[in-house]
C-alpha positions, 0 to 999 in steps of 0.5 A: 853376931849376924842374923840368919836372913832365913830366919828373918823371912820365916819370922816375917812369914808366921807374922803374916799367917798369924795376921791373916788369921786375926783378920779371918776371925775378926769376920767371924766374931762380927758375923756372929755379932750381927746374928745376936744383934741385928740392925735396926730396921726402922723406928716407929712412935706409935705400935698396935695390939698392946694397949696396956698402961705401963708402970710410972717408974721403970726398973731401968734404962737400956742405952742404945747407940743408934746408926747415926751415933745417937745414944737413947735410953729405952725403959724396962720394967719388972713384971 
């Protein structure tokens, strides 16, 4: 049974359209993620305004990946 060249070409066009849509939606997803998780603008070892003493034992830790690839643990405390 011979393949219909027009059918094969239509299949490739459909695949191309699907890929283009996928790339477009990945771009939109990246924009949405960036709006929810904005880029870190800097770090600090001190802060002003909050002089409260933190509890000795945090409830847990949030693991954050820094832009340089380093993972750090940030403690969080219950209220």
